[in-house]
Each structure stands twice: as structure tokens, then as C-alpha cells.
DRENDO-1510 file (C-alpha; in Angstrom, 1 decimal, always signed):
<recs>
REC; n; res; u; v; w
REC; 1; UNK; +1.6; +10.1; -4.5 .
REC; 2; UNK; +5.2; +9.8; -3.3 .
REC; 3; UNK; +6.3; +12.0; -0.5 .
REC; 4; UNK; +9.3; +13.2; -2.4 .
REC; 5; UNK; +7.1; +14.3; -5.4 .
REC; 6; UNK; +4.7; +16.0; -3.0 .
REC; 7; UNK; +7.7; +17.9; -1.4 .
REC; 8; UNK; +8.9; +18.9; -4.9 .
REC; 9; UNK; +5.4; +20.1; -5.8 .
REC; 10; UNK; +5.2; +22.3; -2.6 .
REC; 11; UNK; +8.7; +23.7; -3.3 .
REC; 12; UNK; +7.8; +24.4; -6.9 .
REC; 13; UNK; +4.6; +26.2; -6.0 .
REC; 14; UNK; +6.5; +28.4; -3.5 .
REC; 15; UNK; +9.2; +29.1; -6.0 .
REC; 16; UNK; +6.7; +29.8; -8.8 .
REC; 17; UNK; +5.1; +32.5; -6.7 .
REC; 18; UNK; +8.2; +34.6; -7.1 .
REC; 19; UNK; +8.9; +33.6; -10.8 .
REC; 20; UNK; +6.4; +35.7; -12.9 .
REC; 21; UNK; +8.3; +38.9; -12.1 .
REC; 22; UNK; +11.6; +37.2; -13.0 .
REC; 23; UNK; +10.5; +35.3; -16.1 .
REC; 24; UNK; +11.0; +38.3; -18.4 .
REC; 25; UNK; +14.5; +38.9; -17.0 .
REC; 26; UNK; +16.0; +35.8; -18.5 .
REC; 27; UNK; +18.3; +36.2; -21.4 .
REC; 28; UNK; +16.7; +34.3; -24.4 .
REC; 29; UNK; +19.4; +32.2; -26.1 .
REC; 30; UNK; +17.1; +31.3; -28.9 .
REC; 31; UNK; +18.8; +28.7; -31.1 .
REC; 32; UNK; +22.3; +30.2; -30.8 .
REC; 33; UNK; +25.1; +28.4; -29.1 .
REC; 34; UNK; +26.5; +30.7; -26.5 .
REC; 35; UNK; +30.2; +31.6; -25.9 .
REC; 36; UNK; +31.7; +29.8; -22.8 .
REC; 37; UNK; +33.4; +33.0; -21.6 .
REC; 38; UNK; +30.1; +35.0; -21.8 .
REC; 39; UNK; +28.2; +32.2; -19.9 .
REC; 40; UNK; +30.9; +32.1; -17.2 .
REC; 41; UNK; +30.7; +35.9; -16.8 .
REC; 42; UNK; +26.9; +35.8; -16.7 .
REC; 43; UNK; +26.6; +33.0; -14.2 .
REC; 44; UNK; +29.5; +33.9; -12.0 .
REC; 45; UNK; +30.0; +37.7; -12.3 .
REC; 46; UNK; +31.7; +37.8; -8.8 .
REC; 47; UNK; +34.7; +36.0; -10.3 .
REC; 48; UNK; +35.8; +39.3; -12.0 .
REC; 49; UNK; +35.9; +41.0; -8.6 .
REC; 50; UNK; +37.9; +38.1; -7.1 .
REC; 51; UNK; +40.4; +38.5; -10.0 .
REC; 52; UNK; +40.7; +42.2; -9.3 .
REC; 53; UNK; +41.2; +41.7; -5.6 .
REC; 54; UNK; +43.9; +39.0; -6.3 .
REC; 55; UNK; +45.7; +41.6; -8.5 .
REC; 56; UNK; +45.7; +44.1; -5.6 .
REC; 57; UNK; +42.8; +46.3; -6.9 .
REC; 58; UNK; +39.6; +47.2; -5.1 .
REC; 59; UNK; +36.3; +45.9; -6.4 .
REC; 60; UNK; +33.4; +48.3; -6.3 .
REC; 61; UNK; +30.8; +45.6; -7.0 .
REC; 62; UNK; +29.7; +43.5; -9.9 .
REC; 63; UNK; +26.6; +42.9; -12.1 .
REC; 64; UNK; +24.0; +40.5; -10.9 .
REC; 65; UNK; +24.1; +37.0; -12.3 .
REC; 66; UNK; +22.3; +36.3; -15.5 .
REC; 67; UNK; +19.5; +33.8; -16.1 .
REC; 68; UNK; +19.5; +32.1; -19.5 .
REC; 69; UNK; +16.4; +30.8; -21.3 .
REC; 70; UNK; +17.3; +27.8; -23.5 .
REC; 71; UNK; +16.0; +27.7; -26.3 .
REC; 72; UNK; +12.6; +28.8; -27.5 .
REC; 73; UNK; +10.3; +25.8; -28.4 .
REC; 74; UNK; +13.0; +23.4; -27.4 .
REC; 75; UNK; +10.9; +20.5; -26.1 .
REC; 76; UNK; +8.2; +18.6; -27.9 .
REC; 77; UNK; +4.8; +18.7; -26.4 .
REC; 78; UNK; +4.7; +16.3; -23.4 .
REC; 79; UNK; +8.4; +15.4; -23.8 .
REC; 80; UNK; +11.5; +15.7; -21.6 .
REC; 81; UNK; +13.8; +14.4; -24.3 .
REC; 82; UNK; +16.6; +16.9; -25.0 .
REC; 83; UNK; +16.6; +18.1; -28.6 .
REC; 84; UNK; +20.0; +18.2; -30.4 .
REC; 85; UNK; +20.0; +22.1; -30.5 .
REC; 86; UNK; +19.6; +22.2; -26.7 .
REC; 87; UNK; +22.3; +19.7; -26.2 .
REC; 88; UNK; +24.8; +21.9; -28.2 .
REC; 89; UNK; +23.9; +24.8; -25.9 .
REC; 90; UNK; +24.2; +22.7; -22.8 .
REC; 91; UNK; +27.7; +21.5; -23.8 .
REC; 92; UNK; +28.9; +25.1; -23.3 .
REC; 93; UNK; +27.2; +25.3; -19.9 .
REC; 94; UNK; +28.8; +22.0; -18.9 .
REC; 95; UNK; +32.2; +23.3; -19.9 .
REC; 96; UNK; +31.7; +26.3; -17.6 .
REC; 97; UNK; +30.3; +24.3; -14.7 .
REC; 98; UNK; +33.3; +21.8; -15.0 .
REC; 99; UNK; +35.6; +24.8; -14.4 .
REC; 100; UNK; +33.7; +25.6; -11.2 .
REC; 101; UNK; +33.8; +22.1; -9.7 .
REC; 102; UNK; +34.1; +22.2; -5.9 .
REC; 103; UNK; +33.4; +25.9; -5.7 .
REC; 104; UNK; +30.3; +25.5; -3.6 .
REC; 105; UNK; +28.4; +27.7; -6.1 .
REC; 106; UNK; +25.0; +26.4; -7.1 .
REC; 107; UNK; +23.2; +26.8; -10.4 .
REC; 108; UNK; +19.4; +26.4; -10.6 .
REC; 109; UNK; +17.9; +24.5; -13.6 .
REC; 110; UNK; +14.2; +25.5; -14.0 .
REC; 111; UNK; +12.1; +23.2; -16.1 .
REC; 112; UNK; +9.0; +24.9; -17.6 .
REC; 113; UNK; +5.9; +23.6; -19.4 .
REC; 114; UNK; +3.1; +25.2; -21.4 .
REC; 115; UNK; -0.5; +25.1; -20.2 .
REC; 116; UNK; -1.6; +22.2; -22.4 .
REC; 117; UNK; -1.8; +19.6; -19.6 .
REC; 118; UNK; -3.2; +19.4; -16.1 .
REC; 119; UNK; -1.3; +21.4; -13.4 .
REC; 120; UNK; +0.1; +18.3; -11.7 .
REC; 121; UNK; +1.2; +16.7; -15.0 .
REC; 122; UNK; +2.8; +19.9; -16.1 .
REC; 123; UNK; +4.7; +20.2; -12.8 .
REC; 124; UNK; +5.9; +16.6; -13.1 .
REC; 125; UNK; +6.9; +17.1; -16.8 .
REC; 126; UNK; +8.8; +20.3; -16.0 .
REC; 127; UNK; +10.7; +18.5; -13.2 .
REC; 128; UNK; +11.6; +15.7; -15.7 .
REC; 129; UNK; +12.9; +18.4; -18.1 .
REC; 130; UNK; +15.0; +20.0; -15.3 .
REC; 131; UNK; +16.3; +16.5; -14.3 .
REC; 132; UNK; +17.1; +15.6; -17.9 .
REC; 133; UNK; +19.2; +18.8; -18.2 .
REC; 134; UNK; +21.0; +18.1; -14.9 .
REC; 135; UNK; +21.7; +14.5; -16.0 .
REC; 136; UNK; +23.1; +15.7; -19.3 .
REC; 137; UNK; +25.4; +18.3; -17.6 .
REC; 138; UNK; +26.6; +15.7; -15.1 .
REC; 139; UNK; +27.3; +13.2; -17.9 .
REC; 140; UNK; +29.5; +15.9; -19.5 .
REC; 141; UNK; +31.5; +16.4; -16.2 .
REC; 142; UNK; +29.6; +19.0; -14.3 .
REC; 143; UNK; +29.5; +18.6; -10.5 .
REC; 144; UNK; +26.1; +17.2; -9.5 .
REC; 145; UNK; +26.4; +19.1; -6.1 .
REC; 146; UNK; +26.4; +22.4; -8.1 .
REC; 147; UNK; +23.1; +21.7; -9.9 .
REC; 148; UNK; +19.6; +22.3; -8.4 .
REC; 149; UNK; +16.9; +21.1; -10.8 .
REC; 150; UNK; +13.4; +22.5; -10.1 .
REC; 151; UNK; +10.2; +22.0; -12.1 .
REC; 152; UNK; +7.8; +25.0; -12.0 .
REC; 153; UNK; +5.1; +23.7; -14.3 .
REC; 154; UNK; +3.3; +26.3; -16.4 .
REC; 155; UNK; +3.4; +28.9; -13.6 .
REC; 156; UNK; +5.8; +31.3; -15.4 .
REC; 157; UNK; +5.1; +31.3; -19.1 .
REC; 158; UNK; +7.6; +33.1; -21.4 .
REC; 159; UNK; +4.7; +34.1; -23.6 .
REC; 160; UNK; +2.0; +35.1; -21.1 .
REC; 161; UNK; -0.4; +36.1; -23.9 .
REC; 162; UNK; -0.5; +32.5; -25.2 .
REC; 163; UNK; +0.0; +30.0; -22.3 .
REC; 164; UNK; +0.0; +27.2; -24.8 .
REC; 165; UNK; +2.8; +28.6; -27.0 .
REC; 166; UNK; +5.8; +26.3; -27.7 .
REC; 167; UNK; +8.3; +28.8; -26.3 .
REC; 168; UNK; +6.8; +28.2; -22.8 .
REC; 169; UNK; +8.3; +24.6; -23.0 .
REC; 170; UNK; +11.9; +25.5; -22.0 .
REC; 171; UNK; +14.6; +25.3; -19.3 .
REC; 172; UNK; +16.2; +28.3; -17.7 .
REC; 173; UNK; +19.6; +28.2; -16.1 .
REC; 174; UNK; +20.7; +30.8; -13.5 .
REC; 175; UNK; +22.3; +31.1; -10.1 .
REC; 176; UNK; +20.4; +29.7; -7.1 .
REC; 177; UNK; +19.7; +32.3; -4.5 .
REC; 178; UNK; +21.1; +31.3; -1.1 .
REC; 179; UNK; +18.5; +30.8; +1.6 .
REC; 180; UNK; +18.0; +33.9; +3.8 .
</recs>
């Protein structure tokens, strides 16, 4: 086993411990293509405060950043190939991320798997899914330094009643929390 893969596994296990409580908080995009303005406001809500301050107003706080779940049943079983519907959604995210180039802000791409494989295989597959999304976003002009791909395996199913459900094979995009 490669040391880099082992480090990713340990990181994913630690991250996954905090995920079950957050999994239900992700906004489900389903098959719809989101609006770029809404995605920008969701991922970077503090920008509204910065605009107010620049205009001489006081900002009393802002909403927390949104996590997006893209889309239900997006990946084929055992595959990290990006389906066309997911690519159309990701094009909007790439547009938003291109506008934030060099900002120092980081977006986390979480790859997820259903429970149909062994835990180690699911972790590897979910990482390949997150990497495929990152590669696609970078190909469209997003800053690679802004994107943190993480595979979490089957640790945070969207449908906890059926861990084998297709909707558990997904990616989620949200702001990376800074280390404390």
C-alpha cells in the first residue's frame, strides 16, 4: 500500500467521523443545473459582507456557507467517470471558482460511495470520484490550489436506510473548514 494512499485513508477516516451529522445538511441539487450567482452566494457568503463594508456599511454577519450534493445517482456502480448531467452542473461551479482565483479560499470536494464494495475499495473509489471532479474543474479554469478533494468512502450515506442506494454515489462541494 502506498504511503500517500494510507495517509489519505487516515485523513478520510478522521473526516468521516464528523460527516454523518453534516450529510443531511447538504443542499441536494438533484438533476438541476444551478445558477452561478446562487452558487457563488452559497459557497462564499462572506463576499456580501465585504461588498457592504466597501460601500461604507456595517456588516452584522452572514449565513454559513452551503454544501451542495451533486446529483443523486450520478455515478455508475464502481465508476469514477463523470456523467454528462454532472458535468453540466460542474461547469457552473467552475465558472464561480474561476472568479475566485487567487483568493486563498478553499473548496472541499467530497467523493462518496455506496456500501456495495469493501471499505478500502470504497474509500479508493470515492477518492477517484473527488479527484475526477477536481480535474474537470481545473480543466475548465478553476485554480487547483482552491480545491481539496477528499474521498470518504461509504461513511456518510445520503440514504442511511439503504446504504446500497444509488444516491449514496455522489460528490459534495462545500467550503473547507480552516484548521483550528
